C-alpha angles and dihedrals in degrees: 000000000000091000089081091066090058094056125097118252092246090055090051089052091052092049091050091048092050092049092048092047091050091049092050092047092050089050092052094046090049089053091051090050090050093051103038109026124087119265132285095009093057094054091047093051091044090053092049092049091048090049088053090050091051090048089054092049089052088062095058096084089052091063094067104074095154098056100071097241094089124117093233 
């Protein structure tokens, strides 16, 4: 993803903030499913949502192409 190196630093901060906010929101919704939904469906949905949150958090290092610890 070489397009990340062409973006302005403020744009990268906004992208990182949006990814982090979405991951936190998925984590919270997963917790609510785990607490309030019927078993075993609530636990399954919570696990799927938490896996999605972890996948989003795995994208965060990829949004720092100028720091030297990027994969590209």
